[in-house]
C-alpha positions as CSV (number, residue, x, y, z in Angstrom):
1,X,0.0,0.0,0.0
2,X,1.2,3.5,-0.8
3,X,1.0,6.2,1.7
4,X,-0.4,9.4,0.2
5,X,1.3,12.7,1.0
6,X,-0.7,15.7,2.0
7,X,0.1,19.2,1.3
8,X,-1.1,22.2,3.2
9,X,-1.9,25.3,1.1
10,X,-2.6,28.7,2.5
11,X,-5.0,30.9,0.6
12,X,-6.8,34.0,2.0
13,X,-6.1,33.1,5.7
14,X,-7.6,29.6,5.3
15,X,-5.8,26.3,5.3
16,X,-6.7,23.6,2.9
17,X,-5.4,20.1,3.0
18,X,-5.0,18.6,-0.5
19,X,-4.3,15.0,-1.5
20,X,-1.1,14.7,-3.6
21,X,-3.1,13.0,-6.4
22,X,-5.1,16.2,-7.0
23,X,-3.9,18.8,-9.4
24,X,-4.0,22.5,-8.7
25,X,-5.7,24.6,-11.3
26,X,-4.2,28.1,-11.2
27,X,-7.4,29.6,-12.7
28,X,-9.6,28.3,-9.8
29,X,-9.9,31.7,-8.2
30,X,-10.4,33.7,-11.4
31,X,-13.8,34.6,-12.7
32,X,-14.9,33.1,-16.1
33,X,-14.7,35.6,-19.0
34,X,-16.6,35.0,-22.2
35,X,-15.2,36.2,-25.4
36,X,-17.6,37.4,-28.1
37,X,-16.7,36.7,-31.7
38,X,-18.9,39.3,-33.3
39,X,-17.7,40.6,-36.7
40,X,-18.1,44.2,-37.5
41,X,-19.7,44.3,-40.9
42,X,-18.7,47.8,-41.6
43,X,-15.0,47.0,-41.5
44,X,-15.5,43.9,-43.6
45,X,-17.5,46.0,-46.2
46,X,-15.0,48.8,-46.3
47,X,-12.2,46.3,-46.9
48,X,-14.1,44.8,-49.8
49,X,-14.7,48.2,-51.2
50,X,-11.0,49.0,-51.1
51,X,-10.1,45.7,-52.6
52,X,-12.6,46.2,-55.5
53,X,-11.3,49.7,-56.2
54,X,-7.8,48.3,-56.2
55,X,-8.8,45.7,-58.8
56,X,-10.4,48.4,-60.9
57,X,-7.3,50.6,-60.7
58,X,-5.0,47.7,-61.5
59,X,-7.1,46.7,-64.6
60,X,-7.1,50.3,-65.8
61,X,-3.3,50.8,-65.4
62,X,-2.5,47.5,-67.1
63,X,-4.9,48.3,-69.9
64,X,-3.3,51.8,-70.4
65,X,0.2,50.5,-70.5
66,X,-0.4,47.2,-72.4
67,X,-2.8,48.8,-74.9
68,X,-0.3,51.2,-76.2
69,X,-1.9,54.4,-75.0
70,X,1.2,55.8,-73.5
71,X,4.4,57.0,-75.3
72,X,6.6,54.4,-73.5
73,X,6.9,51.0,-75.0
74,X,5.6,48.1,-72.8
75,X,8.5,45.6,-72.4
76,X,6.3,42.5,-72.8
77,X,4.3,41.3,-75.7
78,X,0.7,41.1,-74.5
79,X,-1.6,38.6,-76.3
80,X,-4.9,40.1,-77.5
81,X,-7.2,37.9,-75.3
82,X,-5.6,39.4,-72.2
83,X,-6.5,42.9,-73.4
84,X,-9.9,42.0,-74.8
85,X,-11.1,39.6,-72.1
86,X,-9.1,39.4,-69.0
87,X,-8.6,43.1,-68.1
88,X,-12.2,44.1,-68.7
89,X,-13.3,41.1,-66.6
90,X,-10.9,42.2,-63.8
91,X,-12.3,45.7,-64.0
92,X,-15.9,44.5,-63.9
93,X,-15.2,42.1,-61.1
94,X,-13.8,44.9,-59.0
95,X,-16.8,47.1,-59.8
96,X,-19.1,44.2,-58.8
97,X,-17.2,43.8,-55.6
98,X,-17.6,47.5,-54.8
99,X,-21.3,47.5,-55.6
100,X,-22.0,44.3,-53.6
101,X,-20.2,45.7,-50.5
102,X,-22.1,49.0,-50.8
103,X,-25.4,47.2,-51.1
104,X,-24.7,44.8,-48.2
105,X,-23.4,47.6,-45.9
106,X,-25.7,48.0,-42.9
107,X,-27.4,51.4,-42.6
108,X,-25.6,53.8,-40.2
109,X,-27.2,54.8,-37.0
110,X,-28.7,58.3,-36.9
111,X,-26.8,60.8,-35.0
């Protein structure tokens, strides 16, 4: 038979006798705190608006330089489907992202 050791713990002027097989949880005396995971839709919407505007700007700049509208020569050969299909789709995708974020944005509270 094994003899169990006992430990004496002092907390707040009281003595507690604990068995050595018990574990001490350091968070026993702390209150439970709940974390809320609420997403702020306004921040999410403004991020999508910014990203959509960035896509539109990227498509416009690439179209300007690759389309030959500037006096500098673009160092890469651009195949026509990129100019005719991909860049307008990138611009329209950015525009759609902006419009969707504006439509889904919750109304602001009156002041």
